[in-house]
N, CA, C, O and the ligand as a Tripos MOL2 file, in Angstrom:
@<TRIPOS>MOLECULE
protein
  293   291    74     0     0
PROTEIN
NO_CHARGES

@<TRIPOS>ATOM
      1 N          15.2170  -40.5950  109.6780 N.3       1 MET1
      2 CA         15.8030  -39.6090  108.7820 C.3       1 MET1
      3 C          17.3140  -39.8480  108.6920 C.2       1 MET1
      4 O          17.9970  -40.0070  109.7040 O.2       1 MET1
      5 N          17.8140  -39.8700  107.4500 N.am      2 LYS2
      6 CA         19.2450  -40.0930  107.2330 C.3       2 LYS2
      7 C          19.8240  -38.9040  106.5000 C.2       2 LYS2
      8 O          19.1930  -38.3370  105.6070 O.2       2 LYS2
      9 N          21.0360  -38.5320  106.8890 N.am      3 LYS3
     10 CA         21.7210  -37.4560  106.1690 C.3       3 LYS3
     11 C          23.1670  -37.8380  105.9640 C.2       3 LYS3
     12 O          23.7320  -38.6300  106.7180 O.2       3 LYS3
     13 N          23.7540  -37.2660  104.9380 N.am      4 SER4
     14 CA         25.1410  -37.5390  104.5970 C.3       4 SER4
     15 C          25.9370  -36.2360  104.6510 C.2       4 SER4
     16 O          25.4970  -35.2090  104.1330 O.2       4 SER4
     17 N          27.0950  -36.2870  105.2720 N.am      5 TYR5
     18 CA         27.9310  -35.0920  105.4310 C.3       5 TYR5
     19 C          29.3250  -35.3500  104.9030 C.2       5 TYR5
     20 O          29.8740  -36.4410  105.0630 O.2       5 TYR5
     21 N          29.8890  -34.3430  104.2750 N.am      6 LYS6
     22 CA         31.2900  -34.4290  103.8700 C.3       6 LYS6
     23 C          32.1470  -34.1410  105.1000 C.2       6 LYS6
     24 O          31.8520  -33.2320  105.8760 O.2       6 LYS6
     25 N          33.2060  -34.9240  105.2690 N.am      7 ILE7
     26 CA         34.0670  -34.7350  106.4350 C.3       7 ILE7
     27 C          35.5220  -34.5840  105.9990 C.2       7 ILE7
     28 O          35.8950  -34.8840  104.8650 O.2       7 ILE7
     29 N          36.3190  -34.1090  106.9420 N.am      8 GLU8
     30 CA         37.7570  -34.0630  106.7400 C.3       8 GLU8
     31 C          38.3930  -34.7380  107.9400 C.2       8 GLU8
     32 O          38.1290  -34.3630  109.0820 O.2       8 GLU8
     33 N          39.2310  -35.7320  107.6830 N.am      9 VAL9
     34 CA         39.9060  -36.4590  108.7580 C.3       9 VAL9
     35 C          41.1720  -37.0700  108.1670 C.2       9 VAL9
     36 O          41.2060  -37.4110  106.9840 O.2       9 VAL9
     37 N          42.2220  -37.2100  108.9960 N.am     10 ASP10
     38 CA         43.5330  -37.5310  108.4090 C.3      10 ASP10
     39 C          43.7980  -39.0170  108.1730 C.2      10 ASP10
     40 O          44.6390  -39.3470  107.3370 O.2      10 ASP10
     41 N          43.1280  -39.9130  108.8610 N.am     11 CYS11
     42 CA         43.4200  -41.3330  108.6460 C.3      11 CYS11
     43 C          42.2280  -42.2080  109.0390 C.2      11 CYS11
     44 O          41.3050  -41.7560  109.7170 O.2      11 CYS11
     45 N          42.2660  -43.4550  108.6030 N.am     12 ALA12
     46 CA         41.1590  -44.3820  108.8330 C.3      12 ALA12
     47 C          40.9200  -44.6230  110.3210 C.2      12 ALA12
     48 O          39.7830  -44.8030  110.7550 O.2      12 ALA12
     49 N          42.0030  -44.6250  111.0960 N.am     13 ASN13
     50 CA         41.8830  -44.8230  112.5380 C.3      13 ASN13
     51 C          41.0530  -43.7150  113.1850 C.2      13 ASN13
     52 O          40.1730  -43.9860  114.0030 O.2      13 ASN13
     53 N          41.3350  -42.4770  112.8180 N.am     14 CYS14
     54 CA         40.5740  -41.3480  113.3600 C.3      14 CYS14
     55 C          39.1350  -41.3750  112.8480 C.2      14 CYS14
     56 O          38.2120  -40.9950  113.5680 O.2      14 CYS14
     57 N          38.9440  -41.8180  111.6150 N.am     15 ALA15
     58 CA         37.5890  -41.9410  111.0670 C.3      15 ALA15
     59 C          36.7740  -42.9230  111.9100 C.2      15 ALA15
     60 O          35.6010  -42.6780  112.1930 O.2      15 ALA15
     61 N          37.3940  -44.0270  112.3080 N.am     16 ASN16
     62 CA         36.7130  -44.9970  113.1770 C.3      16 ASN16
     63 C          36.3750  -44.3900  114.5250 C.2      16 ASN16
     64 O          35.3010  -44.6330  115.0760 O.2      16 ASN16
     65 N          37.3090  -43.5910  115.0580 N.am     17 LYS17
     66 CA         37.0600  -42.9320  116.3480 C.3      17 LYS17
     67 C          35.8920  -41.9640  116.2350 C.2      17 LYS17
     68 O          35.0660  -41.8700  117.1440 O.2      17 LYS17
     69 N          35.8230  -41.2380  115.1110 N.am     18 MET18
     70 CA         34.7090  -40.3030  114.8850 C.3      18 MET18
     71 C          33.3820  -41.0660  114.8540 C.2      18 MET18
     72 O          32.3810  -40.6320  115.4240 O.2      18 MET18
     73 N          33.4040  -42.2120  114.1720 N.am     19 GLU19
     74 CA         32.1760  -43.0110  114.0680 C.3      19 GLU19
     75 C          31.7030  -43.4540  115.4570 C.2      19 GLU19
     76 O          30.5230  -43.3300  115.7830 O.2      19 GLU19
     77 N          32.6220  -43.9660  116.2650 N.am     20 ASP20
     78 CA         32.2730  -44.4150  117.6160 C.3      20 ASP20
     79 C          31.7520  -43.2600  118.4670 C.2      20 ASP20
     80 O          30.7750  -43.4140  119.2000 O.2      20 ASP20
     81 N          32.4120  -42.0950  118.3670 N.am     21 ALA21
     82 CA         32.0020  -40.9300  119.1540 C.3      21 ALA21
     83 C          30.6070  -40.4720  118.7370 C.2      21 ALA21
     84 O          29.7800  -40.1380  119.5850 O.2      21 ALA21
     85 N          30.3500  -40.4580  117.4330 N.am     22 ALA22
     86 CA         29.0580  -39.9840  116.9250 C.3      22 ALA22
     87 C          27.9230  -40.8950  117.3700 C.2      22 ALA22
     88 O          26.8260  -40.4330  117.6830 O.2      22 ALA22
     89 N          28.2010  -42.2010  117.3940 N.am     23 LYS23
     90 CA         27.1620  -43.1650  117.7780 C.3      23 LYS23
     91 C          26.6740  -42.9660  119.2100 C.2      23 LYS23
     92 O          25.5530  -43.3460  119.5470 O.2      23 LYS23
     93 N          27.5200  -42.3690  120.0520 N.am     24 LYS24
     94 CA         27.1650  -42.1840  121.4700 C.3      24 LYS24
     95 C          26.3720  -40.9060  121.7170 C.2      24 LYS24
     96 O          25.8630  -40.6960  122.8180 O.2      24 LYS24
     97 N          26.2630  -40.0450  120.6970 N.am     25 VAL25
     98 CA         25.5800  -38.7600  120.8750 C.3      25 VAL25
     99 C          24.0660  -38.9770  120.8850 C.2      25 VAL25
    100 O          23.5300  -39.7340  120.0750 O.2      25 VAL25
    101 N          23.3870  -38.3010  121.8140 N.am     26 ALA26
    102 CA         21.9240  -38.3950  121.9020 C.3      26 ALA26
    103 C          21.2960  -37.8890  120.6100 C.2      26 ALA26
    104 O          21.6780  -36.8350  120.1020 O.2      26 ALA26
    105 N          20.3370  -38.6370  120.0780 N.am     27 GLY27
    106 CA         19.6660  -38.2530  118.8440 C.3      27 GLY27
    107 C          20.2030  -38.9980  117.6300 C.2      27 GLY27
    108 O          19.5850  -38.9960  116.5660 O.2      27 GLY27
    109 N          21.3720  -39.6400  117.7990 N.am     28 VAL28
    110 CA         21.9510  -40.4230  116.7010 C.3      28 VAL28
    111 C          21.5410  -41.8800  116.8710 C.2      28 VAL28
    112 O          21.8340  -42.5130  117.8850 O.2      28 VAL28
    113 N          20.8510  -42.4000  115.8470 N.am     29 LYS29
    114 CA         20.4340  -43.8060  115.8870 C.3      29 LYS29
    115 C          21.5700  -44.6900  115.3840 C.2      29 LYS29
    116 O          21.8660  -45.7350  115.9630 O.2      29 LYS29
    117 N          22.1950  -44.2530  114.3050 N.am     30 ASP30
    118 CA         23.3340  -44.9960  113.7690 C.3      30 ASP30
    119 C          24.2130  -44.0510  112.9680 C.2      30 ASP30
    120 O          23.7610  -43.0160  112.4790 O.2      30 ASP30
    121 N          25.4720  -44.4290  112.8460 N.am     31 CYS31
    122 CA         26.4090  -43.5950  112.1030 C.3      31 CYS31
    123 C          27.4590  -44.4810  111.4530 C.2      31 CYS31
    124 O          27.9750  -45.4090  112.0760 O.2      31 CYS31
    125 N          27.7690  -44.1920  110.2070 N.am     32 THR32
    126 CA         28.9000  -44.8540  109.5540 C.3      32 THR32
    127 C          29.7740  -43.7890  108.9140 C.2      32 THR32
    128 O          29.2860  -42.8210  108.3320 O.2      32 THR32
    129 N          31.0880  -43.9950  109.0390 N.am     33 VAL33
    130 CA         32.0400  -43.0880  108.4100 C.3      33 VAL33
    131 C          32.7970  -43.8600  107.3330 C.2      33 VAL33
    132 O          33.3520  -44.9290  107.5870 O.2      33 VAL33
    133 N          32.8060  -43.3020  106.1390 N.am     34 ASN34
    134 CA         33.5550  -43.8810  105.0280 C.3      34 ASN34
    135 C          34.7920  -43.0250  104.8060 C.2      34 ASN34
    136 O          34.7130  -41.9200  104.2680 O.2      34 ASN34
    137 N          35.9490  -43.5580  105.2320 N.am     35 PHE35
    138 CA         37.1790  -42.7700  105.1380 C.3      35 PHE35
    139 C          37.5850  -42.5480  103.6790 C.2      35 PHE35
    140 O          38.0320  -41.4590  103.3210 O.2      35 PHE35
    141 N          37.4330  -43.5690  102.8410 N.am     36 MET36
    142 CA         37.8300  -43.4360  101.4300 C.3      36 MET36
    143 C          37.0460  -42.3330  100.7270 C.2      36 MET36
    144 O          37.5970  -41.5760   99.9280 O.2      36 MET36
    145 N          35.7570  -42.2520  101.0340 N.am     37 ALA37
    146 CA         34.8970  -41.2500  100.3950 C.3      37 ALA37
    147 C          34.8380  -39.9530  101.1940 C.2      37 ALA37
    148 O          34.2810  -38.9600  100.7240 O.2      37 ALA37
    149 N          35.4100  -39.9540  102.4050 N.am     38 LEU38
    150 CA         35.3130  -38.8150  103.3290 C.3      38 LEU38
    151 C          33.8610  -38.3850  103.5140 C.2      38 LEU38
    152 O          33.5030  -37.2180  103.3550 O.2      38 LEU38
    153 N          33.0440  -39.3740  103.8550 N.am     39 LYS39
    154 CA         31.6190  -39.1330  104.0780 C.3      39 LYS39
    155 C          31.2040  -39.7020  105.4240 C.2      39 LYS39
    156 O          31.6700  -40.7650  105.8340 O.2      39 LYS39
    157 N          30.3250  -38.9840  106.1020 N.am     40 MET40
    158 CA         29.7020  -39.4930  107.3200 C.3      40 MET40
    159 C          28.2030  -39.6080  107.0630 C.2      40 MET40
    160 O          27.5480  -38.6220  106.7240 O.2      40 MET40
    161 N          27.6670  -40.8090  107.2240 N.am     41 ASN41
    162 CA         26.2360  -41.0340  107.0690 C.3      41 ASN41
    163 C          25.6200  -41.1910  108.4540 C.2      41 ASN41
    164 O          26.0170  -42.0570  109.2330 O.2      41 ASN41
    165 N          24.6540  -40.3430  108.7410 N.am     42 VAL42
    166 CA         24.0420  -40.3500  110.0680 C.3      42 VAL42
    167 C          22.5590  -40.6520  109.9510 C.2      42 VAL42
    168 O          21.8470  -40.0500  109.1480 O.2      42 VAL42
    169 N          22.1050  -41.6050  110.7730 N.am     43 GLU43
    170 CA         20.6710  -41.8590  110.8970 C.3      43 GLU43
    171 C          20.2230  -41.2740  112.2260 C.2      43 GLU43
    172 O          20.7620  -41.6130  113.2800 O.2      43 GLU43
    173 N          19.2300  -40.3920  112.1690 N.am     44 PHE44
    174 CA         18.7720  -39.7060  113.3810 C.3      44 PHE44
    175 C          17.5700  -40.4130  114.0010 C.2      44 PHE44
    176 O          16.7960  -41.0780  113.3140 O.2      44 PHE44
    177 N          17.4350  -40.2490  115.3260 N.am     45 GLU45
    178 CA         16.2470  -40.7530  116.0150 C.3      45 GLU45
    179 C          15.0300  -39.9660  115.5390 C.2      45 GLU45
    180 O          15.1540  -38.8390  115.0610 O.2      45 GLU45
    181 N          13.8410  -40.5810  115.6770 N.am     46 GLU46
    182 CA         12.5790  -39.9080  115.3520 C.3      46 GLU46
    183 C          12.4990  -38.5560  116.0460 C.2      46 GLU46
    184 O          12.7070  -38.4610  117.2550 O.2      46 GLU46
    185 N          12.1990  -37.5170  115.2890 N.am     47 GLY47
    186 CA         11.9650  -36.2010  115.8760 C.3      47 GLY47
    187 C          13.2070  -35.4530  116.3020 C.2      47 GLY47
    188 O          13.1070  -34.3660  116.8720 O.2      47 GLY47
    189 N          14.3820  -36.0110  116.0370 N.am     48 ALA48
    190 CA         15.6180  -35.3290  116.4200 C.3      48 ALA48
    191 C          15.8440  -34.1080  115.5270 C.2      48 ALA48
    192 O          15.5090  -34.1240  114.3430 O.2      48 ALA48
    193 N          16.4140  -33.0550  116.1060 N.am     49 ASP49
    194 CA         16.7860  -31.8570  115.3610 C.3      49 ASP49
    195 C          18.1890  -32.0980  114.7960 C.2      49 ASP49
    196 O          19.1800  -32.0210  115.5230 O.2      49 ASP49
    197 N          18.2610  -32.3880  113.5000 N.am     50 SER50
    198 CA         19.5390  -32.8340  112.9300 C.3      50 SER50
    199 C          20.6500  -31.8040  113.1110 C.2      50 SER50
    200 O          21.7980  -32.1700  113.3650 O.2      50 SER50
    201 N          20.3190  -30.5240  112.9830 N.am     51 LYS51
    202 CA         21.3510  -29.4910  113.1380 C.3      51 LYS51
    203 C          21.9190  -29.4850  114.5540 C.2      51 LYS51
    204 O          23.1350  -29.4410  114.7400 O.2      51 LYS51
    205 N          21.0320  -29.5300  115.5520 N.am     52 ALA52
    206 CA         21.4720  -29.5170  116.9500 C.3      52 ALA52
    207 C          22.2680  -30.7840  117.2620 C.2      52 ALA52
    208 O          23.3000  -30.7320  117.9310 O.2      52 ALA52
    209 N          21.7770  -31.9190  116.7690 N.am     53 VAL53
    210 CA         22.4650  -33.1910  117.0180 C.3      53 VAL53
    211 C          23.8600  -33.1560  116.3900 C.2      53 VAL53
    212 O          24.8290  -33.6030  117.0040 O.2      53 VAL53
    213 N          23.9640  -32.6260  115.1630 N.am     54 MET54
    214 CA         25.2530  -32.6170  114.4800 C.3      54 MET54
    215 C          26.2590  -31.6920  115.1470 C.2      54 MET54
    216 O          27.4650  -31.9260  115.0660 O.2      54 MET54
    217 N          25.7700  -30.6360  115.8120 N.am     55 LYS55
    218 CA         26.6970  -29.7900  116.5750 C.3      55 LYS55
    219 C          27.3240  -30.5960  117.7010 C.2      55 LYS55
    220 O          28.5200  -30.4790  117.9690 O.2      55 LYS55
    221 N          26.4980  -31.4250  118.3690 N.am     56 ASP56
    222 CA         27.0170  -32.2940  119.4280 C.3      56 ASP56
    223 C          27.9440  -33.3580  118.8530 C.2      56 ASP56
    224 O          28.9530  -33.7090  119.4640 O.2      56 ASP56
    225 N          27.5920  -33.8720  117.6650 N.am     57 VAL57
    226 CA         28.4530  -34.8720  117.0100 C.3      57 VAL57
    227 C          29.8170  -34.2580  116.7070 C.2      57 VAL57
    228 O          30.8510  -34.8820  116.9420 O.2      57 VAL57
    229 N          29.8130  -33.0360  116.1870 N.am     58 LEU58
    230 CA         31.0820  -32.3850  115.8460 C.3      58 LEU58
    231 C          31.9390  -32.1810  117.0910 C.2      58 LEU58
    232 O          33.1410  -32.4460  117.0620 O.2      58 LEU58
    233 N          31.3320  -31.7090  118.1920 N.am     59 SER59
    234 CA         32.1610  -31.4970  119.3840 C.3      59 SER59
    235 C          32.6380  -32.8250  119.9650 C.2      59 SER59
    236 O          33.7450  -32.9010  120.4970 O.2      59 SER59
    237 N          31.8140  -33.8800  119.8710 N.am     60 ALA60
    238 CA         32.2560  -35.2070  120.3290 C.3      60 ALA60
    239 C          33.4170  -35.7040  119.4750 C.2      60 ALA60
    240 O          34.3750  -36.2780  119.9930 O.2      60 ALA60
    241 N          33.3290  -35.4840  118.1740 N.am     61 CYS61
    242 CA         34.4010  -35.9170  117.2650 C.3      61 CYS61
    243 C          35.6770  -35.1310  117.4900 C.2      61 CYS61
    244 O          36.7760  -35.6790  117.3980 O.2      61 CYS61
    245 N          35.5350  -33.8410  117.7850 N.am     62 LYS62
    246 CA         36.7230  -33.0070  118.0120 C.3      62 LYS62
    247 C          37.4550  -33.4200  119.2830 C.2      62 LYS62
    248 O          38.6580  -33.1940  119.4150 O.2      62 LYS62
    249 N          36.7220  -34.0280  120.2230 N.am     63 LYS63
    250 CA         37.3730  -34.5130  121.4450 C.3      63 LYS63
    251 C          38.2970  -35.6920  121.1420 C.2      63 LYS63
    252 O          39.3540  -35.8270  121.7600 O.2      63 LYS63
    253 N          37.9010  -36.5480  120.1880 N.am     64 VAL64
    254 CA         38.7510  -37.7020  119.8560 C.3      64 VAL64
    255 C          39.7660  -37.3740  118.7700 C.2      64 VAL64
    256 O          40.8320  -37.9860  118.7170 O.2      64 VAL64
    257 N          39.4500  -36.4190  117.9080 N.am     65 GLU65
    258 CA         40.3750  -36.0580  116.8200 C.3      65 GLU65
    259 C          40.2160  -34.5550  116.5550 C.2      65 GLU65
    260 O          39.2620  -34.1020  115.9240 O.2      65 GLU65
    261 N          41.2050  -33.8040  117.0740 N.am     66 ASP66
    262 CA         41.1800  -32.3570  117.0420 C.3      66 ASP66
    263 C          41.0440  -31.7660  115.6370 C.2      66 ASP66
    264 O          40.3790  -30.7470  115.4450 O.2      66 ASP66
    265 N          41.6780  -32.4150  114.6600 N.am     67 ASP67
    266 CA         41.7730  -31.8410  113.3150 C.3      67 ASP67
    267 C          40.6170  -32.2290  112.4020 C.2      67 ASP67
    268 O          40.6020  -31.8420  111.2340 O.2      67 ASP67
    269 N          39.6460  -32.9870  112.9120 N.am     68 CYS68
    270 CA         38.5660  -33.4050  112.0240 C.3      68 CYS68
    271 C          37.5980  -32.2480  111.7840 C.2      68 CYS68
    272 O          37.5390  -31.2870  112.5520 O.2      68 CYS68
    273 N          36.8480  -32.3720  110.6990 N.am     69 GLU69
    274 CA         35.8370  -31.3640  110.3920 C.3      69 GLU69
    275 C          34.6370  -32.0730  109.7520 C.2      69 GLU69
    276 O          34.7860  -33.0660  109.0400 O.2      69 GLU69
    277 N          33.4500  -31.5360  110.0270 N.am     70 ILE70
    278 CA         32.2310  -32.0350  109.3730 C.3      70 ILE70
    279 C          31.5950  -30.8300  108.6880 C.2      70 ILE70
    280 O          31.3340  -29.8080  109.3220 O.2      70 ILE70
    281 N          31.3500  -30.9650  107.3900 N.am     71 PHE71
    282 CA         30.8480  -29.8330  106.6070 C.3      71 PHE71
    283 C          29.3370  -29.9350  106.3960 C.2      71 PHE71
    284 O          28.7660  -31.0250  106.3760 O.2      71 PHE71
    285 N          28.7090  -28.7730  106.2400 N.am     72 GLY72
    286 CA         27.3060  -28.7260  105.8560 C.3      72 GLY72
    287 C          26.3290  -28.9620  106.9920 C.2      72 GLY72
    288 O          25.1760  -29.3220  106.7580 O.2      72 GLY72
    289 N          26.7830  -28.7630  108.2220 N.am     73 ILE73
    290 CA         25.8950  -28.9240  109.3720 C.3      73 ILE73
    291 C          24.8710  -27.7950  109.3870 C.2      73 ILE73
    292 O          24.0240  -27.7430  110.2790 O.2      73 ILE73
    293 ZN         44.5190  -39.9570  112.4380 Zn       74 ZN74
@<TRIPOS>BOND
     1     1     2 1
     2     2     3 1
     3     3     4 2
     4     3     5 am
     5     5     6 1
     6     6     7 1
     7     7     8 2
     8     7     9 am
     9     9    10 1
    10    10    11 1
    11    11    12 2
    12    11    13 am
    13    13    14 1
    14    14    15 1
    15    15    16 2
    16    15    17 am
    17    17    18 1
    18    18    19 1
    19    19    20 2
    20    19    21 am
    21    21    22 1
    22    22    23 1
    23    23    24 2
    24    23    25 am
    25    25    26 1
    26    26    27 1
    27    27    28 2
    28    27    29 am
    29    29    30 1
    30    30    31 1
    31    31    32 2
    32    31    33 am
    33    33    34 1
    34    34    35 1
    35    35    36 2
    36    35    37 am
    37    37    38 1
    38    38    39 1
    39    39    40 2
    40    39    41 am
    41    41    42 1
    42    42    43 1
    43    43    44 2
    44    43    45 am
    45    45    46 1
    46    46    47 1
    47    47    48 2
    48    47    49 am
    49    49    50 1
    50    50    51 1
    51    51    52 2
    52    51    53 am
    53    53    54 1
    54    54    55 1
    55    55    56 2
    56    55    57 am
    57    57    58 1
    58    58    59 1
    59    59    60 2
    60    59    61 am
    61    61    62 1
    62    62    63 1
    63    63    64 2
    64    63    65 am
    65    65    66 1
    66    66    67 1
    67    67    68 2
    68    67    69 am
    69    69    70 1
    70    70    71 1
    71    71    72 2
    72    71    73 am
    73    73    74 1
    74    74    75 1
    75    75    76 2
    76    75    77 am
    77    77    78 1
    78    78    79 1
    79    79    80 2
    80    79    81 am
    81    81    82 1
    82    82    83 1
    83    83    84 2
    84    83    85 am
    85    85    86 1
    86    86    87 1
    87    87    88 2
    88    87    89 am
    89    89    90 1
    90    90    91 1
    91    91    92 2
    92    91    93 am
    93    93    94 1
    94    94    95 1
    95    95    96 2
    96    95    97 am
    97    97    98 1
    98    98    99 1
    99    99   100 2
   100    99   101 am
   101   101   102 1
   102   102   103 1
   103   103   104 2
   104   103   105 am
   105   105   106 1
   106   106   107 1
   107   107   108 2
   108   107   109 am
   109   109   110 1
   110   110   111 1
   111   111   112 2
   112   111   113 am
   113   113   114 1
   114   114   115 1
   115   115   116 2
   116   115   117 am
   117   117   118 1
   118   118   119 1
   119   119   120 2
   120   119   121 am
   121   121   122 1
   122   122   123 1
   123   123   124 2
   124   123   125 am
   125   125   126 1
   126   126   127 1
   127   127   128 2
   128   127   129 am
   129   129   130 1
   130   130   131 1
   131   131   132 2
   132   131   133 am
   133   133   134 1
   134   134   135 1
   135   135   136 2
   136   135   137 am
   137   137   138 1
   138   138   139 1
   139   139   140 2
   140   139   141 am
   141   141   142 1
   142   142   143 1
   143   143   144 2
   144   143   145 am
   145   145   146 1
   146   146   147 1
   147   147   148 2
   148   147   149 am
   149   149   150 1
   150   150   151 1
   151   151   152 2
   152   151   153 am
   153   153   154 1
   154   154   155 1
   155   155   156 2
   156   155   157 am
   157   157   158 1
   158   158   159 1
   159   159   160 2
   160   159   161 am
   161   161   162 1
   162   162   163 1
   163   163   164 2
   164   163   165 am
   165   165   166 1
   166   166   167 1
   167   167   168 2
   168   167   169 am
   169   169   170 1
   170   170   171 1
   171   171   172 2
   172   171   173 am
   173   173   174 1
   174   174   175 1
   175   175   176 2
   176   175   177 am
   177   177   178 1
   178   178   179 1
   179   179   180 2
   180   179   181 am
   181   181   182 1
   182   182   183 1
   183   183   184 2
   184   183   185 am
   185   185   186 1
   186   186   187 1
   187   187   188 2
   188   187   189 am
   189   189   190 1
   190   190   191 1
   191   191   192 2
   192   191   193 am
   193   193   194 1
   194   194   195 1
   195   195   196 2
   196   195   197 am
   197   197   198 1
   198   198   199 1
   199   199   200 2
   200   199   201 am
   201   201   202 1
   202   202   203 1
   203   203   204 2
   204   203   205 am
   205   205   206 1
   206   206   207 1
   207   207   208 2
   208   207   209 am
   209   209   210 1
   210   210   211 1
   211   211   212 2
   212   211   213 am
   213   213   214 1
   214   214   215 1
   215   215   216 2
   216   215   217 am
   217   217   218 1
   218   218   219 1
   219   219   220 2
   220   219   221 am
   221   221   222 1
   222   222   223 1
   223   223   224 2
   224   223   225 am
   225   225   226 1
   226   226   227 1
   227   227   228 2
   228   227   229 am
   229   229   230 1
   230   230   231 1
   231   231   232 2
   232   231   233 am
   233   233   234 1
   234   234   235 1
   235   235   236 2
   236   235   237 am
   237   237   238 1
   238   238   239 1
   239   239   240 2
   240   239   241 am
   241   241   242 1
   242   242   243 1
   243   243   244 2
   244   243   245 am
   245   245   246 1
   246   246   247 1
   247   247   248 2
   248   247   249 am
   249   249   250 1
   250   250   251 1
   251   251   252 2
   252   251   253 am
   253   253   254 1
   254   254   255 1
   255   255   256 2
   256   255   257 am
   257   257   258 1
   258   258   259 1
   259   259   260 2
   260   259   261 am
   261   261   262 1
   262   262   263 1
   263   263   264 2
   264   263   265 am
   265   265   266 1
   266   266   267 1
   267   267   268 2
   268   267   269 am
   269   269   270 1
   270   270   271 1
   271   271   272 2
   272   271   273 am
   273   273   274 1
   274   274   275 1
   275   275   276 2
   276   275   277 am
   277   277   278 1
   278   278   279 1
   279   279   280 2
   280   279   281 am
   281   281   282 1
   282   282   283 1
   283   283   284 2
   284   283   285 am
   285   285   286 1
   286   286   287 1
   287   287   288 2
   288   287   289 am
   289   289   290 1
   290   290   291 1
   291   291   292 2
@<TRIPOS>SUBSTRUCTURE
     1 MET1         2 RESIDUE 1 A MET
     2 LYS2         6 RESIDUE 1 A LYS
     3 LYS3        10 RESIDUE 1 A LYS
     4 SER4        14 RESIDUE 1 A SER
     5 TYR5        18 RESIDUE 1 A TYR
     6 LYS6        22 RESIDUE 1 A LYS
     7 ILE7        26 RESIDUE 1 A ILE
     8 GLU8        30 RESIDUE 1 A GLU
     9 VAL9        34 RESIDUE 1 A VAL
    10 ASP10       38 RESIDUE 1 A ASP
    11 CYS11       42 RESIDUE 1 A CYS
    12 ALA12       46 RESIDUE 1 A ALA
    13 ASN13       50 RESIDUE 1 A ASN
    14 CYS14       54 RESIDUE 1 A CYS
    15 ALA15       58 RESIDUE 1 A ALA
    16 ASN16       62 RESIDUE 1 A ASN
    17 LYS17       66 RESIDUE 1 A LYS
    18 MET18       70 RESIDUE 1 A MET
    19 GLU19       74 RESIDUE 1 A GLU
    20 ASP20       78 RESIDUE 1 A ASP
    21 ALA21       82 RESIDUE 1 A ALA
    22 ALA22       86 RESIDUE 1 A ALA
    23 LYS23       90 RESIDUE 1 A LYS
    24 LYS24       94 RESIDUE 1 A LYS
    25 VAL25       98 RESIDUE 1 A VAL
    26 ALA26      102 RESIDUE 1 A ALA
    27 GLY27      106 RESIDUE 1 A GLY
    28 VAL28      110 RESIDUE 1 A VAL
    29 LYS29      114 RESIDUE 1 A LYS
    30 ASP30      118 RESIDUE 1 A ASP
    31 CYS31      122 RESIDUE 1 A CYS
    32 THR32      126 RESIDUE 1 A THR
    33 VAL33      130 RESIDUE 1 A VAL
    34 ASN34      134 RESIDUE 1 A ASN
    35 PHE35      138 RESIDUE 1 A PHE
    36 MET36      142 RESIDUE 1 A MET
    37 ALA37      146 RESIDUE 1 A ALA
    38 LEU38      150 RESIDUE 1 A LEU
    39 LYS39      154 RESIDUE 1 A LYS
    40 MET40      158 RESIDUE 1 A MET
    41 ASN41      162 RESIDUE 1 A ASN
    42 VAL42      166 RESIDUE 1 A VAL
    43 GLU43      170 RESIDUE 1 A GLU
    44 PHE44      174 RESIDUE 1 A PHE
    45 GLU45      178 RESIDUE 1 A GLU
    46 GLU46      182 RESIDUE 1 A GLU
    47 GLY47      186 RESIDUE 1 A GLY
    48 ALA48      190 RESIDUE 1 A ALA
    49 ASP49      194 RESIDUE 1 A ASP
    50 SER50      198 RESIDUE 1 A SER
    51 LYS51      202 RESIDUE 1 A LYS
    52 ALA52      206 RESIDUE 1 A ALA
    53 VAL53      210 RESIDUE 1 A VAL
    54 MET54      214 RESIDUE 1 A MET
    55 LYS55      218 RESIDUE 1 A LYS
    56 ASP56      222 RESIDUE 1 A ASP
    57 VAL57      226 RESIDUE 1 A VAL
    58 LEU58      230 RESIDUE 1 A LEU
    59 SER59      234 RESIDUE 1 A SER
    60 ALA60      238 RESIDUE 1 A ALA
    61 CYS61      242 RESIDUE 1 A CYS
    62 LYS62      246 RESIDUE 1 A LYS
    63 LYS63      250 RESIDUE 1 A LYS
    64 VAL64      254 RESIDUE 1 A VAL
    65 GLU65      258 RESIDUE 1 A GLU
    66 ASP66      262 RESIDUE 1 A ASP
    67 ASP67      266 RESIDUE 1 A ASP
    68 CYS68      270 RESIDUE 1 A CYS
    69 GLU69      274 RESIDUE 1 A GLU
    70 ILE70      278 RESIDUE 1 A ILE
    71 PHE71      282 RESIDUE 1 A PHE
    72 GLY72      286 RESIDUE 1 A GLY
    73 ILE73      290 RESIDUE 1 A ILE
    74 ZN74       293 GROUP 0 **** ****
């Protein structure tokens, strides 16, 4: 299952940090962040609860970049 989220982040460097942080979260199979489009594309593991996983992704991302936001979780 793949989902796309609108994000807010201040620079490409922080976008890369968000991508790396998200990839380490349990339930995330793969993640790509497009800074130009301000989009995060997440592929979830089989049977993962996307809402619960994305809450963990958001807190992981906030640890690396305080000002980031992920919308539509
Ligand atoms: Zn930044």
